[in-house]
Structures are given as C-alpha cells and as structure tokens.
N, C-alpha and C positions, 0 to 999 in steps of 0.2 A: 664315716660318711655322715650325711646330714640326718638329723632326727626326723623320723616320719611318724605321723599319727595314723595308727591302724584302725582305731575305733570310730573314726568319722563322726557322724552325727549321733546323738544320744536321744532316746525317747524323752519327751517333755516330762519334767518332774523327776527324772531318774538322777540318783546321786553318782552314777558313773559305772565303771566296769567292776563287776563283782568277782569274776574268775575267768581264766582263759587257758587254752591248751593248744599247743603248736602241733600241726600234723607231723607224722613220722618223717615225711620227706622234706619238712621245713618250709614248704611253699605256701601254707595256709595257717590261719589262726582262727579258732572258734572261741567266742567269748560270750559270757552272760552279763547282761546289764542288771544292775540293782533295781528292784521294783520301785516305781514312784508311788507316792501316796495313793491309796485306794486303787492300785493297779497291779500288774503282774510283771514278772521277769520276762526277758526275751533272750533267745539265743541267736547270735549273729555270726557270719562267716566273712573273713577279710583275707585278701591276697597279701602274702608276705613277700613282696617283690621289690621293696625299696621305694615304692611310689605311694603317696598318700591314698589310702584305701577308700572305696565306696562300699561299705559293708552290705551284705545280703542278709535279710531276715530269714533265718532258718526255721525257727519255731512259729513265727507269727505271734500276734497277741494271744496270750493264754486266757482261758475262760476265768472270770472272776478275778481273784487275787492270787492266781496260781504261781508256782515256782518251777524252775528246771531242777529236778531232783539230782540228776547226774548226766554227764555226756562224755562220749569217748570217740576217738578217731578209729576208723578201721585201719589195720596194719598197713594196707596198701595205699592209704591216704586218699581214697576215692569217695569215702562216705563219712558222715558224722552221725552217730547214733545217740539218741537222747531219750531220757525217761522224764515224763512230765504229765500233768493234768492239763492237756491242751484243748480237748474238745468237749469234755464233760466235767463239770465241777466235781472235784474230789476223786475223780477216776484217773489213776496214774497208768499211762500206757507207754509203750516203747515205739519210737519212730526212727526211720532211717531217711537221711537226706543226702542225695548225691551232690557233687559239686555244682552240677547244673540240673535243674529240675525240682519238682515239688517233693516235700516230705511225705513219706509213706507210713501209715499206721501198720506196724508189724504184728502187734498183739491182738488186735480186733476183739476186744473184750465185749461181752454183752453189757448193755447200759444199765447196770443196777449196782453201782458202787463197788465194782471190782477194782483190783490194783495189781500192777506188775511190781514185785518187791525187789528184784535184782536182775541184772543183765550182764552178759559177757559176749564179746565178739570173738569168733574163732580166729586163731592165728593166720589162717589162709584167707580171711576176710569174707568167706562165702556165706556164713550163717551167723545168726544171733540166737543165743540161748538165754532163756529167761524163766523166772519163777513167777507164778500168778495163780489166782483163784479163778481161772478162766471157765472151767467146766462146772464147778460147784462153789458156791459162795463160801468163803473162809476156809477152803481146802487148797493149800498151796501145792501146785504140781509143776513139773518141769517140761518146758517146750523148746522146740528148735524151729527156726523159720529162715528161709532165704533172706539175705539182706536186701533183696529187691522186692520183697513182699510175697504174699501167698498165704495158704492155709497153714498155720502152725502145726507141727507134729508133736504129739505128746511122747516124751521120753521115759516118763516115770511109771508107765503102765496104767491099767484100769483104775478109774477113780475109786478111792476108798475114803469114806466120809471121815474116818478117824485118823487118816494118814496125812503127813505134812512133810514136804521136801524142804530140807535146810537150804538157805540161800547161799551158803558157801560151797558151791559146786566148782569143779575144775574141768577145763577142756585141755586135752593133751596137746603138747607142742606141735604134733603132726596133724592136728585137727581131725583125728580119726575117731576119738571117743570122748564121752563126757562121764565123769565120776561124780556121784552125789550121795548124800545121806537121806534116808527116808524111813519112817516107822510104818512100813507096809504090813508086816506080819503081826506085830504086837504094838498096840498104842503106847507111845512113849519110849519104845526101844528102837533106837536108830541103827540101821544096818547099811553097809556100803554096797551100792549098786553101780552098774555101768551100762551104757548103751552107746551105740554108734552115733555120730554127730547128727545124722539124718534119721535115726531111728530104725534103719533097715535091718540091722543085725539082731535086734531084739534085746530085751532086758535080761541082764544076768546079775546074780548076787555074788559079790566077791568075798565078803567077810564070813560066809558060812554062819553056823549057829553062834549066837552071842547071848550073854546074860546081862542082868541089871539094866543099865541105860544103854548098853551096846557101844557102838563106835562114836567117839567124840572128836577125833582129829584124823586127817589123812593127808598124805602127800603123794605125788606121782613122779616117777623118775623122768628126767628130761626126754628120754627116748620113748616114753609112753608104754613101756613093757611091764613095769611092776608098780605096785601101789603099796605104800607103807602106812599102817593105821594104828591108832591107839584104841583099845577096846577092853571091856570086861567080857572076856571070852571063856577062859578056863576057870575063872572064879568071879563071883559077883561082888567081892569085897574090895578089889582094886583093879586098876587098868594095867595092861601090858602092851608091848609094842610087837606088831605082827607085820608080815610081808606076804603078798599074794600076787599072782598074775593079774595084770590089768586088762587082759584081753579075753580070758576064758575062765570058766569055773574050775577051781582046783583047790588043793589043800593049802591052808595058810601055814606059814612057819613062824615060830616065835623067835623074835630077835633079841628081846630084852633079857632073857635068861632068868635065873633065880632072883627073887626079890625077898628081902628080909621081912619077917613078921612086923606088921605095922607100917611097911613101906608102900610106895606107889610110884607110878610114873606121872609126869605132868604133860599137858598138851603142847609143851614147848619142844618141838622137834622139827627137823628139816633135813632134806636130802642134799648131799654135796652136789655142786654143779656138774660133776662128771657122772652122777647117778650111781656111784658105786657104794656109798655108805650113808647111813642115817646117823645124825647126831641128836641126842636127846638129853633132857634133864630129868633126874629121878631120885627118889629116896630108895635106892636099890640096896646099898650096903649099910645104911644107917636110917632109922625111922625118923630122925630129926634133922638130917643134913641133906640138902639138895646138892647133887654132884653131876658132873658132865660125863656122858658115855658116848661111845661110837660103836657101830656094828655094821658089817656088810649087809646089803639089802637082800642077799640071796642065801645066807648061811644061818642055820638055826643056832641060837644060844651062843653066839660068838661075840657078845658085847664086851668091850673093854673100857675101863675107867680112864679118861684122858685128862681129868682135872687133878689138882693137887689133893693130897689126902685129908683135906678139910682141917688144917691146923687151927687151933684156937677158935673153933666154932664157925669158920668161914663156910658159907653156902653159896651156891651159884644160881642166880635168878634169870640170867640172860646171857646170850652168846651171839656171835656173828661169824659166818663162814667166809673164809678167804675165797676169792673167785677162782683160784687155781686148784681148789679142793684139797690142798695139802695141810692147811692150818686152820685153827679156830682161835678167835679172841673171845675171852669170856670175862664177865664181871663177877667178882666175889664180894660178898658182904659179911660183916661180922654181926653178931647180935647187938653190938654197940653202935652199928651204923657205919663203921669204917669201910671204905670201898677200895678194892684192889683190881687192877686190870692185868690179865695174864694171857700169854699166847701158848698154844700147845699144838701138836700135830693131830691129824684126824685118825691116826692109827695107834698112837701110844702117848703116854704122858711125858712129852718133852717140854718142860715148863720153863718159861722165861717171864720174869716179872717186868712187865712193860711200865709199871708205875714207878719203878726205881728212879732216883735214889730216895725219894720221899717214902716209898713203900706203900703208902695208901693215898687215895685221892680224897681230898678234904670234902668236896661236894661236886656233884656233876648232875647231868640230866639223864642218867641211866634209868631205864624202866622197861619192863617186858612189853613187847609190841608184836602181836601175831596177826598175820593175814593168811588168806587161803593159799598163797603161793610161797610164802617164806616166813622164817622166824628170825628176827634180828634183835639186837639189843639197841633200843632207842638211845641215841647219843653216840654210838660208835659208827665210824665210817672207815672202811678199808679201801685203799687205793686199788684200781683195777689190776695192777701188776702184783698185788698181794704182798707188797714189800713194806707198807707203812700203815699204821692205824692212827686215826685222828679222833680227838675228843675234846670236850671243854672241861676245865678244871679251875678250882679256886685255890690251888696250893700256894700260890705266891702272895695273894692278897685276899682276905676274907670278903665274900660277896662279890668279887670281881671275876667273872668267867673269862678265861683266856683260852685260846685255841692251841692245843698241843699236838705234836706229831712225834711218833717213835717208830723205830724199825721193828719188824716182826721176824721171829724165827731164829733158828740156829745160825750163829755167825754174826748176828746183829750186835752192834756195839754203840755205846754212847747213851746219854740220858735223854729223856723226853725234852723236846725243844718247844718253847712257846713261840709259835710262828706268827702269832697275831701282833707281836711287837708291843710298843708302848701304848697304853690305853689311859685316857684322862680319868681323873677321879669321878666316880659315879657311872662310868661307862663299862660296857661288857660286850662280849661276842654273843650274837643270837644263836639259836639252836640249829638252824638249817644250814647245810653246806652243799657245795657242788664241787665235784672233782673232775678234772679234764680226762678225756679218754686215754691220754698217754701217761697219766698219773703224775704229771709234773706240777700242775697248778691247782690251787685251791681257791675257790671263791667263797667269801663269807661276808655276812652283814654285821655291823657293829657301830655303836656310838663311840668310836675310837678317838676321834679328834675333838668332838664337841658333845658333851653329855646331853642325852635325850635327842640327838640328831643322828639317826641311823643311816649309814652310808655303806656302799659296796666296795670291797677290797679284793685284790688278788695277791697271792703269795706262793712261792715255791713250796711244794709239799714237805720239804725237809729244810726250809729256810735258806735254801741255796746250796746245800752241801752236794746235791746231785749234779750241779753244774760242772764240777770237775771230774765227775764219773764218766769219762769219755766213752768207754765200752758198755756202760749201762748194766754192770753186773752187781750193783749195789755197794761196791767198795771203791774208795778212792785210793789207788795204788800208785806209788812213785815209779814203779818199774813197768807199768803198763800205761795208765792214764797220764802220769807225769811225763813219760818218755814221748808219747804221741803228741802231747801239747807242746813240748819243747821242739820236736821236729816240725810241727806246724808253724811255730813262730820263726823257725829258721827257713821257711819257704818250701819245705819238703811236702810233696803232694802225691796222691795215688797210693798204690799198695805199699810203697816205701814207708808210709806213715806207721804201719804196724809190722814191718819186716822184723823177723826174729821174735815176735811176741806171740805167745800161746794164750788164746782167750779162755776164760773159765767157762764151765758149762752153763752158767747163769747169765752170761753176757747177752745183751739184746742188740748191740750194735757191733757188727763184725765185718761189714762190707765197706768198701771205699765210699760209696754213696752215703751211707748212714753216718759214718764217722766224720766225713768232710762236712756234711750238713750240720752236725752237732757243733763241730769246731767253728764253723762259719757263724752260726748264731751266737756262739760264745764270744767271739772276738770282733764281730763287725756291727753289732747293734749297740745303741747307746746305753741301754740298761741290761745288757747281757741277754735278756729274753725279750 
C-alpha cells in the first residue's frame, strides 16, 4: 500500500523522531521526538491505521531541557506509561496516558529532587510498579499503583534509611506477585523478597539467611510458583544456585550441587520456557574453566553438565535457550580467542558442532547480555520453532560479517549456510535481526549492494531449503515431501495428497488445509514466497 507518514508535524527545531514503539495490538505508535536546541523531548501518539496521522502530544513540553527516560505500552494497548522530568526540573516521575484523556502522574513524588529510577507494567495492565526515593530522600523503595492513578502502595516494607531496593525487580506472569532484592536486614547484604502486586498479602523473605553480599541474581518460573536465585548462602566465599517457593516462606533447596575449591557460579542463568529447568554457567568442576549446567528447578543437587568437557581450554561465556525448552545453543571460546558454536539438550550433553565444517568462527558479535527476564548470548538468534540458529560470521572473508543459518539438534545435517548471499566489497550484515513468527523468514539490514548504504532484506531462514519440506518436519524426504509434490503437480487434491504416508512426530503440517496452503504458495506465486 502507499507510504503513510505517522509522525505528522514535528516541533520547531527538532531533528526528527528519536525512537518509537508500536502498541501490542498494532493499532498505535508512540514516538519520541529529538530535543530541539535549548528545548526538551516530547512523546507523541499516532494511530497506525494506514491514514496520514495527526499525532497527539502525550507528554506535553517537558520542563527545561528534559528528556523522556523510557516509555512502554500496557499489554492491553490502552495506555502508554512513561518516565520523565515533566513537571519539575530534574525530578523524574512516572506517568500514565490513556488513548483518550490527559496524562496522570502515578508516582506523585514530593517536590525536592526525588526520582523514579525504574518502572514496569503488570502483565494484566492493571498496575505500575516502580522504584523511587518517594518517602525518604536517596532511599530507594518499591511501590505499586493503579495505572489509572491513586496513592502508591509501598511493597518493600517500612522505610529503613540504610536499605535500598534494586531496580531489577520482576512481576510474575500472572500479575500476582512482585519479586525484588533489598538489603533490609544488613546494609549491603541483598536478600530476596516477595509481595503481592497490590501489597495486600504482606512482605515475605524467600531467600532465608544469606552471607556475604547475599543474593545477586534471580529468575521466576513462568507459572510464578518458584524462584531460582544465586547467592552466598552456605558459604561467603562463593555463590551457589538455589530454588524456593515464590509464594510462601519455605526452605530453599540447592540446585548447583558440589563446587570445586576455587570455583564459583556466574550470574548467567535462565529458566527454560516450560519452567522445568534452570540452565547456568559455572566453574563447578574446574576452577579455571566456565562450563554449562542444567538442573531441575525443584530437585536438590541434581545439576548435570550439558556442555563439552572443555577440550583445549574452551570455556563457555554465553548461551541461548530454545523456545521449546529442549535445547541450548552456547558459545565456546579458547584462551586464544577462537569461537565455537555448539548445540546440546537441556537434560544431557548431546553435542553438535554448529560451527562445522570450519570448526571455529573467525569473528562474531558474541558477548554476554543479561536482563531481568532472560539471559541470552548477544549475536545468537534461535527461530521460534527451535530448529535453526542464526548468527553473523567472518569465516569466508576477513572483516566481512555474513548472516549464517544452521540446523539445531539431533538429526540435523548439512553445513552452516550464508543466507545473506553476495555482499559487495566493504559491506557487511548489521547486528540486529527479526524472525517471522512461523520461523520461515529472516529480516536483516546490510550494505549488501552498495557499500555504506544500509538497506533492508528478507530471506528464507534456511536459504530456501524448507520450501520443499512439505510436511514441515525439518527434513526434505523424497518418499513424503517429494511424493506429495508430485501428486500436487498431477492435479491430485485433498486427503489423497498424503494417502499411504505416515507423518513423523515432528511434522507441523499434517492436514489437508495446511499442506494445500503450503503447496499453493510454492507453486502459484512468482518468487515461491
């Protein structure tokens, strides 16, 4: 369709749109304009309905030369919540703006240089949770407030002048509870606490007695029933991995098991999407080599090593979990800087060298990146169907990053494929990718055709190999896919297309509707897709 400008007018002197976010339902776009000289940023709202927009000012002009610190859509797409110094110079507060109506100050801080330092919207969109020194200057505490406004409820308990709530708190997926770290009992020793979203259930400590610096990292299972955390609990000299109930006080169980003298765990841990296991990196069996482990979230001392046995000094700095919870892709590095990419399962070391046949990746954009909700290896993308891994690599040409794709897991075959195609001298693929929900298409940016001119491209996730995978089981078979394609070309339709064929357990297209739709796209469009 025609190109439509959503940003409409821009404030005088502004250099343009600085950032934007689309609402979850796709109907709206919120965007921030860059600050003009001696002015401030503004947040605007525009309808994404295919018609040239007349944006609505969400924030209004900010005081002085203020900026929009961050902004998020509520999951139900009915409100935009933002953090900014809007009314008082230097005082950052959190505001809620409905699609129709004025912005509401949710934090209502006293006017003496206070600030909201972090905010999150509950998954059910009902409340906003934030950290701020609202009741005592420079004392960070945790609050919850209705997204329509009202008096904030303190979730972190009575004000303690030496205590500070860490800004990396978590709201459970069911919007029932909030988990957070605070040094309430001993200054500088952080412990894990929980409260209900509205504060009605009362404050409970989940981590029990800790030593040293206490809890450093935690994750919550998707169903909100258990919390996994890293802490100096049984010894002050190193941290271990524990699990506890996320809803009531109870005994913690140690997940990481015995750790060698001089060893330690790292903050790099995450829970599988099904909530059954935690995957973590640790110096558990060697004091000098980081390796990858997995453990059930509810069984003591049942951790198993799932990475390779560290041959030649390889150590593991980063990993990514497959969406189906059955596999892990991890990065290995040698002391000489060689990089290898390997897949394994979440329950045992079933190792496949994804980097083959080169064996190591010459250079890439791998690096540890941790957030409050996940741990991933920066530079690795796994398709939603958990069948392929994507990364950039310079294996073919020094200093030229190409986009590679390889199959994951047992039964995978073939070498990594450079799906970005030919790239002109001096060009390379940029770092960010987007993967379609059906895992078939990758969007990437590159100066592929003209050096220093970055354009947007789309390509099949396996460079086209999956086009002939009619039943979607990850394998192109002449006795199933080939037979169905031949029957289709002969004019056979309906259930007769797969008569006599037994689909594998991993097939994703097994009905007449799904198979005919795939074959129709394959044979009736100019470029196959």
